N, C-alpha and C positions, 0 to 999 in steps of 0.2 A: 504494499500499499504506499510505500515511500514515494512512488511516482504519481500518486493521485492526491490532488488538493481540492479543497472546497472553497468556493468563492461566491459572492453575491451574483445572482442572475442578472444578465444585462440584455438590452434589446438585441445586441449582436448575436445572442445565443438562440434567438427565436427559431431559426430553421432547424437546428439540432434538437432543441427542446420539443418542438412539435413533431419532428420525425420519431423521436424516442417515444413520445406519447402515443403516436399512431401505432408503432410497433407493439406497445403494450395493449392497446385496444384490439389490434388484429389477433393477438394471442388468445383472446376470448374470456380471460378470467380477471380482467383489471377494472372494468367499469361497465355500466349500463350503456355508456356512450359508444358509438361505433365509428365516429369520425372526430378527429382532433379539431378543436375550434381554430378560428383565425387567431393571429397573434393579438390583434386588438381585443378580441373577446377574452382570450386567456389573461392578458395584462389587466383588464378591467375587473376581472373576478377574483384576483389574488392580491393579497397584501404585499406591497413592494418591499417592506422591511424583513419579510420571512420567506424569501425565494432564493434558493441556492442551486448551484450546479457543481458536480464533481467533474474535474478535468484531468487528463493525463499530462505527461510532461510536454507534449506537443500543443496543449491547449485544446484538445478535442473534448467536447462535452460527452461524458459517459453516462450521466444520470442527472436527475433534478428532483427537487422537492419544493413544495409551496403550500401555503395555507390560504384558506378562504374564511371569511367570518361566517359564523352560523346564524347570526341574527343582527338586525339593526338595533335591537333593544339594548339600552345601556346595561341592563343587568347581565347580559351575556357578552359584554365587551372582552372578557378574558377567556372566551371559548372560541376555538377555531377547529376547522376541519382540514386535514392535510391529504395530499397526494404525494406518492413517491414512485418514480419510474426509472428504470435502469436499462440502457441499451442491451438487448438480448445477447450480444456478443461479449458483453462485459459483466454479465451476471455471475454470481458465485464468488466474487472477489472482495465482498464486504462493502461495496460502495453504497448500497442502501442503508446499511448500518452507520456508515460514516455521515451520510446525509442526515439521517434521523437524529443522530447525536448533535449535529450542528444545529438543526431545527429546534431541538429541545433546549439547548443553551440559549438560542436567540429568543425564543418565546418567553422563557423564564426571565431573562434579563428585561423584557418588556412588560413583565407583570401578567403574562397570559397564564392562567391556571389550569386550563384543560385543553388538551389536543385530542380530537376524536377522529374516527375513521370508520367506514364501512367497507368490509372485505368480503368477497364471495368465499364461501367455505371451501371451495376447491383450490383456492390460492394458498395452499398450506405453507409455502415458503414465506409469504407475507405475514400470515398469522404467526408463524414462529419468530420472525424478525420482531414484530411488535411486542410479543410476549417477552422476549429478551430485553427489550427497551423499556419495560415497565408498564406496558399497556395491559388493561384487563378486559376481559369479555363482559360486556354489559348484558348481551342477549342476542337472539337471532330473530330477525324480521323474516318470517316465512313467506315465500312467494310474494315478495313485496313488489316485484316488477317483472316484466317480460323482456327477455334479451334473446335475440335470434330465435324468436317464436317459441321460447320455453320460459316457464316461470323460474325465477331465481331467488334464493334466499341471500340475506346479507348478514354477516356477523358484525355487530356493533361493538366497537372497542373504544376505550378512553384511557388517557394517561393524565392523572391528576398530579400537578406538580407538588412535590414536597417542599420546594423552595418558596413557592408563592403562597402566602397565607393571608 
């Protein structure tokens, strides 16, 4: 991992970020979405202060992580939902764990107390990653939506920060 660094996501990363996003969607177990959004839509939906990319020594983006607010209500200002995606060719190298650790530090420094996510139960690698990072399963939303003409369950997870009280 010495050749991989994490830095804030920049507009110049758009093409790689969206290509990695689309590759995850194409694999079938990442999201109900089937097409990555435009950069304008991606940018507008995610908090700028908590978007990061993992890059190799050549500067190639290998993965990304970002958060979206869960609500506009002030009471939920410290609750975000995150997404993390890694280029299929770079998976299994600890990149998602590195990105998630960076995100946790960033959100805690900003006073965010809860990071949540919804993960398909078939995405066992993501579920294991999140468990190792301190996320707990809240429950399973059964048959919550249709994806490729079949009903899918979603495992709800959250990480409550021990540092933000």
